[in-house]
C-alpha positions in Angstrom: -1.4 0.8 -3.0 -1.5 0.1 0.5 1.9 -1.1 1.3 2.8 -3.5 4.2 2.6 -0.7 6.8 -0.1 1.7 7.8 2.5 4.3 8.7 4.4 4.4 5.4 2.9 4.7 1.9 4.6 5.1 -1.5 3.0 6.1 -4.8 4.4 6.8 -8.2 5.9 10.2 -7.4 5.4 10.8 -3.7 5.9 9.2 -0.3 4.0 9.7 3.0 4.8 8.8 6.6 2.8 9.0 9.8 4.7 10.2 12.9 4.3 9.1 16.5 2.3 12.2 17.4 -0.3 11.7 14.7 1.1 14.3 12.2 2.0 13.3 8.7 5.1 13.9 6.5 5.2 13.9 2.8 7.8 14.2 0.0 7.7 14.3 -3.7 5.5 15.6 -6.5 2.5 17.6 -5.3 1.0 18.8 -8.6 -2.5 17.6 -7.4 -2.0 18.6 -3.8 -1.3 15.0 -2.8 1.4 16.2 -0.4 -0.7 18.8 1.3 -0.9 16.9 4.6 0.9 19.4 6.8 -2.2 20.3 8.8 -3.4 16.7 9.4 -3.5 15.7 13.0 -4.5 12.7 15.1 -3.8 10.3 12.2 -3.2 6.6 12.9 -2.7 5.3 9.3 -2.0 6.5 5.8 -2.4 5.3 2.2 -1.6 6.7 -1.2 -3.0 6.0 -4.6 -0.3 4.4 -6.7 0.0 4.9 -10.5 2.0 2.4 -12.6 4.6 3.9 -14.9 2.6 3.4 -18.1 -0.2 5.6 -17.0 -0.2 9.0 -18.7 -0.8 11.0 -15.6 1.4 11.8 -12.6 -1.5 12.7 -10.4 -2.4 10.8 -7.3 -4.1 11.1 -3.9 -3.3 10.6 -0.2 -5.6 9.2 2.5 -5.4 9.4 6.3 -7.3 7.6 8.9 -7.9 9.5 12.2 -8.2 7.9 15.6 -11.9 8.7 15.8 -12.6 6.7 12.7 -13.0 9.6 10.3 -11.0 9.8 7.1 -9.0 12.6 5.4 -8.0 12.9 1.8 -6.2 15.2 -0.5 -5.0 15.2 -4.1 -6.5 14.2 -7.4 -10.2 13.6 -7.2 -11.4 13.1 -10.8 -13.5 10.1 -9.9 -14.5 11.0 -6.4 -11.7 8.9 -4.8 -11.3 11.7 -2.2 -15.0 11.9 -1.3 -14.5 10.2 2.0 -15.2 13.0 4.5 -18.6 11.4 5.4 -17.1 8.1 6.4 -17.4 7.1 10.1 -16.3 4.1 12.1 -13.4 3.3 9.8 -10.5 1.1 11.2 -8.2 0.9 8.1 -7.9 2.5 4.7 -6.4 1.5 1.3 -5.9 3.6 -1.8 -5.4 2.6 -5.5 -5.4 4.5 -8.8 -8.6 6.6 -8.6 -10.2 4.6 -5.8 -10.2 4.3 -2.0 -11.4 1.6 0.4 -12.3 1.9 4.1 -12.7 -1.0 6.5 -15.4 -0.8 9.1 -15.3 -2.4 12.6 -18.1 -4.7 11.4 -15.9 -6.1 8.7 -17.8 -4.5 5.9 -16.1 -2.3 3.4 -16.7 1.2 2.0 -15.6 2.3 -1.4 -15.2 5.6 -3.3 -13.9 6.4 -6.8 -13.6 4.7 -10.1 -15.2 1.3 -10.5 -15.0 0.8 -14.2 -13.1 -2.4 -13.8 -15.1 -3.5 -10.8 -12.5 -2.6 -8.2 -15.2 -0.9 -6.0 -17.6 -3.8 -6.1 -17.0 -4.7 -2.5 -20.4 -4.2 -1.0 -20.9 -7.9 -0.4 -17.6 -8.4 1.4 -18.0 -9.4 5.0 -15.7 -10.2 8.0 -12.7 -8.4 6.4 -9.6 -7.6 8.5 -7.1 -6.4 5.8 -7.6 -4.4 2.6 -5.3 -3.4 -0.2 -5.7 -1.6 -3.6 -3.9 -2.0 -6.8 -4.4 0.1 -9.9 -7.4 -1.7 -11.2 -8.2 -4.3 -8.5 -8.9 -4.5 -4.8 -8.0 -7.4 -2.4 -8.7 -8.3 1.2 -8.2 -10.9 3.9 -11.1 -12.2 5.8 -11.1 -13.1 9.5 -10.7 -16.8 8.6 -7.5 -16.2 6.6 -9.1 -16.5 3.2 -8.8 -13.8 0.5 -11.3 -11.9 -1.7 -10.6 -9.9 -4.8 -12.6 -7.6 -7.1 -11.7 -5.8 -10.4 -9.6 -6.4 -13.4 -8.3 -10.0 -13.6 -6.7 -10.0 -17.0 -3.3 -11.3 -15.6 -5.0 -13.4 -12.9 -4.1 -10.8 -10.3 -7.5 -11.6 -8.7 -7.0 -15.3 -8.6 -6.8 -15.6 -4.8 -9.8 -17.9 -4.1 -7.6 -20.8 -3.0 -5.4 -18.8 -0.6 -5.7 -19.7 3.1 -4.2 -18.9 6.5 -3.3 -15.3 5.4 -2.4 -12.5 7.7 -1.6 -9.8 5.1 -2.1 -9.0 1.5 -0.9 -6.4 -1.0 -2.0 -5.5 -4.5 0.3 -4.1 -7.2 -0.4 -3.1 -10.8 -0.9 -6.6 -12.3 0.0 -8.8 -9.4 -1.1 -9.6 -5.8 1.0 -11.0 -3.0 -0.1 -12.6 0.3 1.6 -13.4 3.6 0.7 -16.6 5.4 0.9 -17.1 9.1 3.8 -19.4 8.7 5.9 -16.6 7.3 5.8 -17.8 3.6 4.6 -15.6 0.8 2.3 -16.4 -2.1 1.7 -14.5 -5.3 -0.5 -14.4 -8.4 -0.7 -12.3 -11.5 1.7 -11.2 -14.2 5.0 -13.0 -13.9 6.9 -11.3 -16.6 8.7 -8.8 -14.3 9.6 -11.4 -11.6 7.4 -9.6 -9.0 5.7 -12.9 -8.2 8.9 -14.8 -7.5 8.5 -15.0 -3.8 8.0 -18.7 -3.3 11.3 -19.1 -1.6 10.8 -16.4 0.9 10.7 -17.5 4.5 10.3 -15.9 8.0 8.5 -12.9 6.4 6.6 -10.6 8.8 5.5 -7.8 6.4 5.3 -7.3 2.6 4.3 -4.8 0.0 3.6 -4.9 -3.7 4.7 -2.0 -6.0 3.8 -1.6 -9.6 6.3 -4.2 -10.9 8.2 -5.3 -7.8 7.6 -6.9 -4.4 9.4 -6.3 -1.1 9.2 -8.2 2.2 10.6 -7.8 5.8 11.9 -10.8 7.7 11.7 -11.3 11.5 15.4 -10.4 11.7 14.8 -7.0 10.1 16.3 -7.9 6.7 14.5 -6.9 3.5 13.8 -9.1 0.5 12.9 -7.9 -3.0 11.8 -9.4 -6.3 10.8 -8.0 -9.6 11.8 -5.0 -11.8 14.8 -3.1 -10.7 15.1 -0.6 -13.4 15.4 2.3 -11.0 17.2 0.4 -8.2 14.0 -0.1 -6.2 15.0 -3.6 -5.3 18.5 -2.6 -4.0 17.6 -3.2 -0.4 19.9 -6.0 0.5 22.0 -4.0 2.8 19.1 -2.6 4.8 18.9 -3.8 8.4 16.8 -3.3 11.5 13.7 -2.7 9.3 10.2 -3.1 10.8 8.0 -2.0 7.9 8.2 -1.4 4.2 6.2 0.3 1.4 6.6 -0.2 -2.3 5.7 2.5 -4.8 5.7 2.4 -8.6 9.5 2.6 -8.9 10.7 3.2 -5.4 10.8 1.5 -2.0 10.6 2.8 1.6 11.8 1.1 4.7 11.2 2.0 8.3 13.9 1.6 10.9 13.0 0.7 14.5 14.3 4.1 15.5 11.7 5.9 13.4 13.9 6.9 10.5 13.2 6.0 6.9 15.5 4.7 4.2 14.7 4.7 0.5 15.8 3.1 -2.8 14.8 3.7 -6.4 13.5 6.5 -8.5 13.9 10.0 -7.0 13.0 12.1 -10.1 10.3 13.9 -8.1 12.2 13.9 -4.8 10.0 11.2 -3.4 13.0 9.6 -1.8 14.1 12.8 0.0 13.2 11.6 3.5 16.5 11.9 5.2 15.1 14.4 7.6 12.1 12.3 8.6 12.0 11.0 12.2 9.5 9.8 14.6 7.7 7.6 12.1 6.3 4.8 14.3 4.1 1.8 14.0 0.8 2.1 16.0 
């Protein structure tokens, strides 16, 4: 999932951050080499493939966008989700479970990886400005503020056709959340976990969808959370001075204005061990 920030990304068992100098930090499980980013340079944005907790694999992948428009990838590549080395002219990236999207300057979209549920059926998309990937679906915002979606829609996670005036969007496992220009959030999809209970949120400037939870940042630097809290991933009420967030499967990352990162939630694979991170900075 692409979370609300291009400099922070959270998956099921690992976390990634892009530093001010274009290098990349990673923490957590690296069984499939998803944390092997130590040699990456000149990176302007990162994304990781999330995996919801019911999936019987811990493997994931990590994607990095370089300033020259090329794309790097490492990790699990069973469906070709890391086959992005030939991409050129990319301005943004998003990663889901077994698939990767790239946004071109023209507003068209590239896709690699699994498309069994239709999540890579984005060839017809035009005038896109924002992309996000869930496990089995992909979503995006067009230049006119409308939204598009492709992939599995069994819980109406792709029911975004009526959304307007969007500036951001984020796809979770079975839900999708969008941010309107007026600072209000909208949501669609599975409501069983409470992850879609964002109707009362106001003054939001960034948001992110995890597997079963949603987080948002207000203009004052406060963090909001809704949804499953089984691992404490929604215990962010005391965070302050936050400028960006990322929501993983069962953990949450927050970026302070000073470049340090705070975490909440599941740390079984050391994905929350980011205390020594510094210099993580928005572009």
